[in-house]
Every structure is written in structure tokens, then in C-alpha cells.
C-alpha positions as CSV (number, residue, x, y, z in Angstrom):
1,M,0.0,-0.1,0.1
2,W,1.3,3.5,-0.7
3,T,2.2,5.7,2.1
4,T,0.2,8.8,2.9
5,K,2.9,10.9,1.5
6,Y,2.9,9.2,-2.0
7,L,-0.8,9.4,-2.0
8,L,-1.2,13.0,-1.8
9,I,1.6,13.6,-4.3
10,F,-0.4,11.2,-6.7
11,I,-3.5,13.3,-6.1
12,I,-1.9,16.7,-6.6
13,L,-0.5,15.3,-10.0
14,A,-3.8,13.9,-11.0
15,F,-5.5,17.2,-10.4
16,H,-2.7,18.8,-12.2
17,I,-3.3,16.6,-15.4
18,E,-7.1,17.1,-15.1
19,S,-6.6,20.7,-15.1
20,K,-4.7,20.5,-18.4
21,S,-7.7,19.1,-20.2
22,Q,-10.6,20.6,-18.3
23,D,-9.7,24.2,-17.2
24,I,-12.7,26.1,-16.2
25,H,-14.6,27.5,-19.5
26,L,-17.9,28.6,-20.3
27,T,-20.3,28.4,-23.3
28,D,-21.8,32.0,-23.1
29,Y,-18.8,34.3,-21.9
30,K,-21.3,37.2,-22.1
31,T,-22.6,36.3,-18.5
32,F,-19.2,36.4,-16.9
33,S,-16.9,38.3,-19.6
34,N,-14.2,39.5,-17.1
35,F,-13.3,35.8,-16.2
36,F,-12.1,35.3,-19.7
37,N,-10.3,38.8,-19.9
38,P,-9.8,40.9,-16.7
39,A,-9.6,44.0,-19.0
40,Q,-13.2,43.7,-19.6
41,T,-14.1,44.7,-15.9
42,G,-16.2,47.6,-16.2
43,D,-17.1,47.3,-19.8
44,Y,-20.8,48.3,-19.5
45,L,-22.9,51.1,-19.4
46,G,-24.0,51.7,-15.6
47,Y,-22.6,52.0,-12.1
48,V,-22.9,48.5,-10.5
49,K,-23.0,45.0,-12.4
50,V,-23.7,41.6,-10.5
51,Q,-23.2,38.4,-12.4
52,A,-23.5,34.9,-11.8
53,S,-23.1,31.4,-13.8
54,T,-23.2,27.6,-12.9
55,R,-22.3,24.7,-15.1
56,T,-22.6,21.1,-14.9
57,Q,-21.5,18.4,-17.1
58,Y,-20.7,14.8,-17.9
59,E,-22.9,13.2,-15.3
60,R,-22.0,15.7,-12.7
61,T,-18.2,14.7,-13.1
62,Y,-17.4,18.4,-13.4
63,E,-19.3,21.3,-11.8
64,Q,-18.5,24.9,-11.3
65,G,-20.2,28.0,-10.0
66,M,-19.1,31.6,-10.2
67,V,-20.6,34.9,-8.5
68,G,-19.2,38.5,-8.9
69,S,-19.8,42.1,-9.0
70,Q,-18.2,45.0,-10.7
71,F,-18.5,48.9,-10.3
72,N,-17.3,51.8,-12.4
73,V,-15.8,55.2,-11.4
74,F,-14.6,58.1,-13.2
75,S,-10.5,58.3,-13.5
76,P,-9.2,61.0,-11.4
77,I,-6.5,61.4,-14.1
78,N,-8.9,62.2,-17.1
79,K,-12.7,62.9,-16.7
80,K,-13.3,60.9,-20.2
81,H,-11.6,57.9,-18.8
82,W,-13.1,55.4,-16.3
83,I,-11.9,52.8,-13.9
84,G,-13.6,49.4,-13.6
85,A,-13.2,47.1,-10.4
86,G,-14.7,43.7,-9.5
87,L,-14.6,40.8,-7.3
88,N,-15.2,37.2,-8.5
89,F,-15.7,34.1,-6.5
90,V,-15.3,30.7,-8.2
91,Y,-15.9,27.0,-7.1
92,D,-14.9,24.0,-9.1
93,R,-15.2,20.4,-8.7
94,S,-13.6,17.7,-11.1
95,G,-12.7,14.2,-11.5
96,S,-14.0,10.9,-9.7
97,L,-11.9,11.7,-6.8
98,S,-14.1,15.0,-6.3
99,L,-11.1,17.2,-6.0
100,Q,-12.4,20.7,-5.8
101,A,-10.9,24.3,-5.9
102,T,-12.6,27.3,-4.1
103,G,-11.3,30.7,-4.6
104,G,-11.6,34.4,-5.9
105,D,-10.2,37.1,-7.9
106,L,-9.8,40.9,-7.4
107,L,-9.9,42.6,-10.8
108,V,-9.1,46.1,-11.9
109,A,-9.2,47.7,-15.5
110,Y,-8.7,51.2,-16.8
111,H,-10.7,52.4,-20.0
112,I,-9.2,55.0,-22.4
113,P,-11.8,56.2,-25.1
114,L,-10.1,57.2,-28.4
115,G,-11.1,59.7,-31.1
116,K,-13.3,63.0,-31.0
117,K,-16.7,60.7,-31.0
118,Q,-15.0,58.2,-28.6
119,N,-16.2,55.3,-30.9
120,Q,-12.9,53.3,-29.9
121,T,-11.9,52.2,-26.5
122,I,-8.8,50.5,-25.4
123,S,-8.7,49.0,-21.9
124,L,-6.0,47.5,-19.8
125,G,-6.7,45.2,-16.8
126,G,-5.2,42.9,-14.4
127,S,-6.2,40.6,-11.5
128,Y,-5.0,38.8,-8.3
129,G,-6.6,35.4,-7.4
130,F,-6.4,32.9,-4.6
131,A,-7.6,29.2,-4.7
132,S,-7.8,26.6,-2.0
133,I,-7.5,22.9,-3.2
134,G,-9.0,20.0,-1.4
135,A,-11.2,16.8,-1.9
136,D,-14.7,16.0,-1.0
137,T,-14.3,12.6,0.6
138,K,-18.0,12.0,0.8
139,N,-18.0,10.5,-2.7
140,Y,-14.7,8.7,-2.2
141,K,-15.1,4.9,-2.8
142,S,-12.7,1.8,-2.3
143,E,-12.7,-1.6,-1.3
144,N,-12.4,-0.8,2.3
145,T,-15.1,1.6,2.3
146,I,-17.5,-0.5,0.4
147,L,-16.8,-3.3,3.1
148,G,-17.3,-0.8,5.8
149,N,-13.7,-1.0,6.9
150,F,-11.5,1.9,7.7
151,D,-9.4,3.3,4.9
152,P,-6.3,5.4,5.5
153,D,-6.1,6.9,2.1
154,K,-9.5,8.3,2.6
155,L,-8.2,10.1,5.6
156,A,-5.2,11.3,3.5
157,L,-7.6,12.8,1.1
158,S,-9.7,14.4,4.0
159,T,-6.4,16.3,5.1
160,L,-5.6,17.5,1.4
161,N,-5.4,21.3,1.6
162,T,-3.1,23.4,-0.5
163,Q,-3.3,27.1,-1.6
164,I,-2.6,29.0,-4.8
165,F,-2.0,32.6,-5.5
166,S,-2.0,33.9,-9.2
167,S,-1.9,37.1,-11.2
168,S,-3.4,37.7,-14.5
169,A,-3.4,40.6,-17.0
170,G,-5.2,41.3,-20.4
171,I,-5.8,44.0,-22.9
172,Y,-9.1,44.8,-24.8
173,F,-10.2,46.9,-27.7
174,K,-13.7,47.8,-28.7
175,S,-14.9,49.9,-31.8
176,K,-18.1,51.3,-33.3
177,I,-18.0,51.7,-36.9
178,L,-21.0,53.4,-38.9
179,K,-23.4,52.8,-35.9
180,I,-24.3,49.3,-36.9
181,H,-21.0,47.4,-36.3
182,L,-19.4,46.7,-33.0
183,L,-16.0,45.2,-33.0
184,K,-14.4,43.7,-30.0
185,A,-11.1,41.9,-29.7
186,G,-8.9,40.9,-26.5
187,I,-5.9,38.9,-25.4
188,S,-5.1,38.1,-21.8
189,I,-2.8,35.5,-19.8
190,I,-4.2,34.0,-16.8
191,R,-1.9,32.7,-14.1
192,L,1.0,34.7,-15.1
193,N,3.2,33.4,-12.5
194,S,2.4,29.5,-13.0
195,P,1.6,29.0,-9.2
196,A,2.9,26.0,-7.6
197,F,1.0,23.4,-5.7
198,S,2.0,22.5,-2.3
199,V,2.4,19.0,-1.0
200,L,3.5,18.4,2.6
201,G,5.3,21.6,2.5
202,N,7.2,20.8,-1.0
203,K,6.4,23.4,-3.5
204,S,8.1,21.7,-6.5
205,E,5.8,18.9,-7.1
206,A,3.7,20.6,-9.8
207,N,2.7,24.1,-11.3
208,W,-0.6,25.2,-12.6
209,G,0.4,26.5,-16.0
210,K,-0.4,29.9,-17.7
211,R,-3.4,30.1,-19.9
212,L,-3.6,32.2,-23.0
213,N,-6.9,33.7,-24.0
214,V,-7.9,35.4,-27.3
215,F,-11.2,36.3,-28.6
216,V,-12.7,38.4,-31.6
217,S,-16.3,39.1,-32.1
218,H,-18.1,41.4,-34.6
219,K,-21.8,42.4,-33.9
220,H,-23.6,43.7,-37.0
221,T,-27.1,45.3,-36.8
222,L,-29.1,44.1,-39.8
223,N,-32.3,46.1,-39.1
224,K,-34.2,47.4,-36.1
225,M,-35.4,43.8,-35.2
226,I,-32.3,41.7,-35.7
227,Q,-28.6,41.7,-34.7
228,I,-26.0,38.9,-35.4
229,E,-22.7,38.4,-33.7
230,P,-20.2,35.8,-34.9
231,A,-17.2,35.1,-32.4
232,I,-14.3,32.9,-31.7
233,Y,-12.8,32.3,-28.5
234,F,-9.3,30.5,-28.1
235,S,-7.7,29.2,-25.1
236,H,-4.1,27.5,-24.7
237,S,-2.8,26.0,-21.4
238,E,-0.3,23.1,-20.9
239,N,-0.2,22.1,-24.5
240,Q,-4.0,21.9,-24.8
241,N,-6.1,24.2,-27.0
242,N,-9.8,25.0,-26.6
243,I,-11.4,26.7,-29.6
244,N,-15.0,27.8,-29.6
245,L,-16.7,29.1,-32.8
246,Q,-19.9,30.7,-32.2
247,I,-22.8,33.0,-33.8
248,L,-25.4,34.6,-31.4
249,S,-28.4,36.7,-32.5
250,E,-30.6,38.9,-31.0
251,W,-34.4,39.4,-32.0
252,K,-36.9,42.2,-31.0
253,F,-40.2,40.6,-32.1
254,A,-42.1,44.0,-31.7
255,K,-40.7,47.5,-32.1
256,K,-42.5,48.5,-28.9
257,N,-41.0,45.6,-26.8
258,N,-38.0,46.8,-24.6
259,W,-36.6,43.2,-24.4
260,K,-35.0,40.8,-26.9
261,A,-34.6,37.0,-27.5
262,A,-30.9,35.6,-27.8
263,I,-30.6,32.5,-29.9
264,G,-27.1,31.1,-30.7
265,I,-25.3,28.0,-31.8
266,A,-21.6,27.1,-31.1
267,Q,-19.0,24.5,-31.8
268,R,-16.3,23.6,-29.3
269,W,-13.6,22.1,-31.7
270,D,-13.3,18.3,-31.1
271,E,-15.6,18.4,-28.2
272,S,-19.2,19.6,-28.3
273,T,-22.0,21.2,-30.3
274,D,-23.4,24.0,-28.2
275,F,-26.9,26.0,-28.1
276,I,-27.6,29.2,-26.5
277,T,-30.9,30.7,-25.4
278,G,-31.5,34.0,-23.5
279,Y,-33.6,36.8,-22.5
280,K,-32.0,40.4,-22.7
281,T,-33.3,43.9,-21.6
282,E,-31.2,47.0,-21.4
283,N,-29.8,46.0,-18.0
284,L,-30.7,42.4,-17.6
285,Y,-29.3,39.3,-19.3
286,I,-30.3,35.7,-18.7
287,S,-28.7,32.8,-20.5
288,L,-29.4,29.0,-20.8
289,A,-27.0,26.9,-22.7
290,F,-26.7,23.2,-23.7
291,D,-23.7,21.3,-24.9
292,I,-24.0,18.0,-26.7
293,L,-20.7,16.1,-26.5
294,S,-19.4,15.1,-30.1
295,S,-16.1,13.6,-29.2
296,S,-15.3,9.7,-28.7
297,S,-16.3,10.1,-25.0
298,A,-19.9,10.5,-26.2
299,G,-20.4,6.8,-26.6
300,V,-19.1,6.0,-23.0
301,L,-21.1,8.7,-20.9
302,R,-24.8,8.0,-20.1
303,N,-25.3,12.0,-20.1
304,P,-22.9,13.1,-22.7
305,G,-23.5,16.9,-22.4
306,A,-23.7,20.0,-20.1
307,I,-26.1,22.5,-18.9
308,E,-25.1,26.1,-18.1
309,L,-27.2,28.9,-16.6
310,G,-25.9,32.6,-16.2
311,A,-27.2,36.1,-15.8
312,Y,-26.1,39.6,-15.0
313,Y,-27.7,42.9,-14.0
314,I,-26.6,46.5,-14.4
315,F,-27.8,48.9,-11.9
316,Y,-28.2,52.6,-13.4
317,K,-28.3,55.7,-11.6
318,N,-30.9,57.8,-12.6
319,T,-30.3,61.9,-12.1
320,K,-32.6,64.5,-12.7
321,P,-31.3,67.6,-14.7
322,K,-31.0,70.7,-12.8
323,I,-33.3,73.3,-14.2
324,K,-33.1,77.1,-13.5
325,H,-36.7,78.6,-13.5
326,T,-37.2,81.8,-15.5
327,I,-39.6,84.3,-13.9
328,F,-41.1,86.6,-16.6
329,C,-42.1,90.1,-15.3
330,P,-45.4,91.2,-16.6
331,K,-45.4,94.5,-18.7
332,L,-46.8,97.4,-16.7
């Protein structure tokens, strides 16, 4: 039987391998855009934004949940610039051993409008994050536990507790063209410092590698009723690529309506076909996405798919204009 020390090392390395192929990802990044790129923190019209997303996939083998908030303030350097700040909390559980990570990120971005009409904006952002890695032994099974006997390996799992600190940075560009086109593009590096896992005080066992994120989208207003937005999201981490091609559309079924229906389809390269539905108003967005596994694993899993629910809400501050009343003197 392996000793407790070697079991813990194996668990960390196993989690490290799983993280290579199953880093946290979303189907609809609109619900949590600053998770993909910290420079998008504060990229909205309003003061405060709250956001949430939850996802489960592959017979609940992988589960994740995220909540966060953002707020905008004017820059003290230039009144035309603004600063976005945010705080995200993330929970992720993966693998048959129920290895889980719980943590959060503090994000900041600086937004600089360009040109006389300010139709272009360039944003620089970064984040600092913390994660605690452990295991949920309630789902652990072995020959000893099935027979009702004591299992020292389960005890070793229950004591697994390692912390990771990481930093990320990104740049984001947005441009409005002829009032009917909106181009967005960004690049970011998550976990710039490739944080090390700690096992029994030894920090040289494994590292959580950097992740490169790149995306480009183009939103085109066809008419007053329909908008379409093709996009590509690309991630690279630990010699693994994640490519997501998607096209979203927004439909306003009546001119008097202040809401739109969102419908989209996506293809995650060599993994799944995804469908996105949503409801959108000026300050509210609710999204429900379904993934259908298209890789070779589809023939093995009883439930080869995923479901994702996300939403955000933007708070506006309504201000009344100050009006100076004019008193007219009657003619005498």
C-alpha cells in the first residue's frame, strides 16, 4: 500500500493533469466576460453590475459555480476615462476523486476612449487571485469503504489542503463603426506566475500553467429587429487548445418591446456542439446553454452533455437635470 505522502503527491499530480484538459470554461462568456479577460472589468454602461454562472457536465463529473460584482468610477486622471473594479468568487469540482478548488479574484481595469466621438476604447486590466484545493471525501469509494472498513487513504484525502496565488493581465479593444458594427477583441494571460502546488510543505511537485485567452467578435445590426454576432474564443494551456466558434443573434419581435430574445449555436472544436438561448433587456441578461458532446467520449457517458445557466444585472443611477426657472416680469 502506498504511504500517505505518496498518495497525496499522486492526488496533486492527478489534479494537475485534469486541469490541463478541463480548465474552467464557459459556453456563453457574455454572462461572465471578465473571467475570460480581466481588461473587460467595467465594460458596460452603468454603475454596478452583478453576475453569476453555474455549470454541470458529464454526469456531474465536473461542476462549477461563479458569482461576482463590478463597479465603475471616473478616473481622477482624465474625466473621459473610467476605472472598472470587480470581485469574483469561483467554485470548481472535477474528477472521480471529487477534487475541488474554491477561490476568488480581485480585478481592476482602466478604460481609455479614443477619437473625438469616442467610438473606440482600449482597456488594460489585471487581477490577483487565490484558490484553495481540497477533496470531498463523501464521494470517495474503495474496497475498504464498500466493506465498511477503515481506509487510511480516505483520511489522507480529507487532510488535503493546498493554496495557490496567481496574477493575470489582459488588453481589450472595442470599436463602433458606422453605428451598425461593433468590433471587440482581446488577449489575456491567466496565471502569469504559473503558481506551484504545495504537497506536505514541498512546492516543487507541480505547477498550474499559464493560460492564453484570445477572442474576437463582430456584432452587426441588420435592422431594428435583428442583430447577429459571430465570435471566436481560443484558449491554450499546458499543450491543450480550446477553440469555440459561435454565432449569436438577438431578436426584437415587436418595435414596442424593450426586450430581446437571444439565440445562438456554437462548436467547441473536437468536443461539443452548443446551443444558447437567452432573454435580454437594457440592464438584464439571462442565458441558458446546452452542450452536446461530439467527441469519442459520447459513446461512453450516459449523459454526454452539459447545462449552463448564467445571468447579469446592471444598476443605473438615474439623475434629474438641474433646471433654472425663469420668472417673466409682466408688462406694466
